[in-house]
N, C-alpha and C positions, 0 to 999 in steps of 0.2 A: 504493500500500500504506500503510495507516494504522498508527498505534501502538495495538496491542491489549493492551498489557501491563496495563492497568487493568481490562480486561474480566473479568467473572466467567465462568470456563470450567468446564464440567462434562465430565469424561472418564468416560463409562460403559464399564465393563470395565477399570478401572485395574489390576486384579491380573493380567490376561491379558498375553500376550507383547507385543502391540501397545500396549495401554493403558498398561502400565508404561513403555514407551519414550516414549510421548507425554507422560506426566507428567514424565519426566526431561528431555526436550528443551524442553518448555514452561517448566519451571523455569529451565533454563540460558539461555533466551532472555529471561528477566526477567519472565515472567507472574507477577503478584502474587496473583491470586485463583483458585486451582485447586481445584475442588470434586470430591470423590470420595465414594463410598459403598460399603461392603462389602455382600455379599449378606445378611448378618445385619441391616444397617442399612436396606437397601432391596431389596425383591424386585421386580426389574424386570418380572416377569410379572404383577404386581398393579397393575391400572390405577389404582385409587383411591390407592394408596400413591405411585405415580409422579407423579400429578397434584398431590398434596399436597406432595410434595418440591419440584417445580418452583415451586409458589406460594410456598413458604417461602424458597427460595434466591435468587430474582430473577436467574436465569441469563441471560447474554448469548449465549454460544457453547456448542455441544454437539459433542463428538466421540463418535459412536456406535460404539464398538469392542466392545461387549458382544455375545456370541453363544454359542450352544451349538455346540461344534465337535468334530470327531473324524475318524478315518480311515475307510477303506472298511468295516471290520468294524463299527464303531460306527454308521455310517450305515445299513448293511444291517440291523442288529439293532434299532435304535431309530428307525425312520423317522417314526413319529407324534410322538415327542418332539422330533425335530429340526425338523420343520415347525411344530409347535404352539408350542414355546418361542420360536423365533426370530421367528415372526409376532407373538406377544404382545409381546416386547421391542421390536421395531421400531415397532409400532403405538402402544404406550403412550408411548414416548419422543417419537416424531415428533408425535403428537397433542398431548401435553402441551407440547411446544415451541411448537406453533402457538397453543394456548390461552393460554400465558404470554408470548406475543409475543417469543420468542427471536429475536435478530437473525440468527444464522447457525447452521446445523447441517451437520455432515459425516458422511455414512453410509459406513461401510466394508464393502464387499461381498467378492466372491471371483470369481476367474476361472472358477469352475465354472458361472457363469451362462450361458456361451456353449455353443452346440450342440456335441454330441459330435464331429461331422464338419465343424466350421467351418473355412473356409480359414485357412491359416497364413501370417503371424501374424494373430491374431484382432483385428479392429477393433471399436471401440465399436458401430458400426452393424450388426455381426453378431448382436447380441442379438435373440432371438426369431425367428431365421430357420431354425431346425431343432430336432430333438428333442435332449433333454439326455442326459447320461450316466446310465443307469438307477440305478447304485449310489448316487449322491448327489442324485438328482432332488428329493426333498423339501427338502433343505437349499438347493439351487440355486433352487427356486421361491420359498422364503422370502426369499432374497437379491434375487431379481428384484422381488418385492413391495416390498422396501425402497426400491429405486430408483424404482419407480413411485409409491410413497407420496410421496417427495420431489418428483418431477415434478408430481404431482397437486396438492399443496399450493402449489407454485410457480405453477401455471397458474390455480388457482381463487382463491387467497388472496394471490398476489404475494409469497410467501415466498422466502427465500434459503437453500434447503436443497440441499446439494450431495452428490455421490456419487463415491467413488473405488473402483476395482476392482483389487486387488493380485493379482499372480501368486503362486506358491508361496512362502510366507514361512518364515524360519528365524531362529534367534538365541537369545540368553539368554532364559530363561523359557519355552522351548518345552516341548511335551508329550512326554516320553520313555517313557510307559507302554507296555508290550509289546503291549497289545491294541488301542489306538486312536491310535497316533501316525502321523505322516506320514513320507515317505520319508527325509528327512535325519535326524531324531532316531531313527528306527527303525534306520537303518544305523549311526549313530554309537554307539548303545547296543550293537548286536551286535558291532561291531568292538572296542569296549572290553571286552566280555565274552570275546571270542575271545582278546584279549591276556592277560587275567587267567587264562584256562583253558589258555594255551599251545597253542591250536589251530593246526595246521599249514595248515588251509585254511578259507576263509570262503565260505559259499554265499550267493549273491545271487539273488533270485527273477528269473526271466525271462531273456531273451537279452542284455540290456544295451544293446539298440539304441534303445529309446524315448528321445526327447529331451524334456527338461524345463528350464524356466526357474526360477531361484531368486533371491529378493530378501531381503537382510538386513533384519531388522525395524527397525533404526535408520534405514535408507534409507526404509523405508515411513513411519515416523513423521515424518521430515523432509519427505517429499513431501506428507503429509497437512496438515501445518502450512502448507506452501507454497501448497497449493490453498485452504485456508481463508482465508489472508491476502490472496489475490488480490482485486482489486476485483470487485464484482458484475458490472460491465460486461465486464471481461476474462474472467471465468468463463463468462458466458453466450455471449460471442462465440466462445469456444473449443469449445463443444459444439453438438450438433445438437438441434433442437426435441424430437424423440422419443427421443433418446439422450443424455441430459444427464449422463452419467457419464464419468469419465476413467480410462483404464487406467494402472496403476502397475506398472512392471517394469524390467528391465535392457535388454530388447530383444535379449538373447543367451541361448542355451540350450546344454545339453551333453547327451551321452548318459548313461544310467544307468551304463554301464561307466566313462565318464570320471569321473562322480561318485564311484563306488566306488574308483577308483584314487586320486583326490584325497583321499578319506576315509582310505585306507590310509596315505598320507603324513602327514596331519594327526594321526592317532592313533598312528602309529609301528608299525602292524601290518606284519609282514614275511612273512606266510604267503602261500599261493597263493589267488587269487580263482577261484571256480568259479561259473559261471552256470547255473542250473537252468532249462533251456528247457521243462520240463514245466509250469512255473508261468506264469500269464498275464502278458502284457506291458502290457495296458491300451492306452490311446490312443497311437498312434505318436508324436505330437508335440503339445505344448501351449506356444505362445509368444504373448505379447501384442504387439500393435502399440502402441508407446509414442511414436509420432511426435508425437501431439497434445501430450502433456505435455512432451516435449523441446522442441517449438517454443515453449512458454510460458516456457522457461528453466530447467527442472529435469531432471536426469538422475542416475541412481544412481552412487555413487562407491565402494562397498565391494566389492572383488573377492571372488569366491566362496571361494577358498582362505583369504583373510584372515578372512572372516566365519566360516568353518568352524573356524579355529583359536581364535578368541575364544569361539565357542560351545562348543567342546570343553573349553576351560579352565573355562568356567562350569559345564558338566555335571559335570566331575570334582569341583568344589567343592561342588555342590548336588545330587549324584546322588540321594540318598535322598529329599529333599524334592520334587524334580522328578517323581519316579515316584509318590509317594503322593498328591500334590496333584491328580492326574488319574485316580485309581482309579475314581471313580464317573462319569467323563465329564460333569461338571457344566458349567453355563454359566460362561463366563469373565466374571464381573461385576466 
């Protein structure tokens, strides 16, 4: 592992949940040249603008954390936007990184790349072995394309472009909007509102039996930096020729019922939990196999309840801003 503190590092998506954690941790590790750009300063869907930006900045390393993201409702409502915007962002940045001779790039994907009925836990080699979950297929296809872009530039041009696939993320800076948030921020918001309203019962969609894995965003950022700082030889020896991405998760899951019960403790809600079995459960289980990353020397360290408590404290302090900032479901640049 070399000393990268003098490298010029571009974090694409620095205002998003993962990007902001990356910037914070890189700064704490002593990185001296961290480059960021707001959406007003750089439209990542504009190929010419991205190419010019890279030529001006002389970037050494790239963390590609920018993406258009959202929950099931948003994915179902705007499928064309999700696939188009994400493909443009990935292609523009990865191509510009190649043309500008960037030393290393790390692409951040999503566990939704795996088939809907993949064996559990899901291994890296399960990619493209079955059909995807229909509700977020366009987004998943865009993320798969990002992995394959990195693989293709590595194969054809001997680049050092890497990919990590995180499980369900949460933490400060998450999206708490009522229409397009994921399960943890959605539940956290509803518990908070139930407390404010003095509600005696809290209704949770589904039976509560599906199992999900959750990773705190600070663990994700730390894992990303760990993978980026690995030697080229160590990274390539840890991956498969046609599966050159690495899963990032905790290797542990919990039921939605257990999550709701933990959320009640964290928020201080003392009412009754009611599970509405008329609502869909979704996939029974989603758990990543993280043995490859663990073998390399990294494992998650923030327990779920600890992470939920810090996230709830952040939400209460930033409640109004966290809801307004995601009202239009814009890309997290």
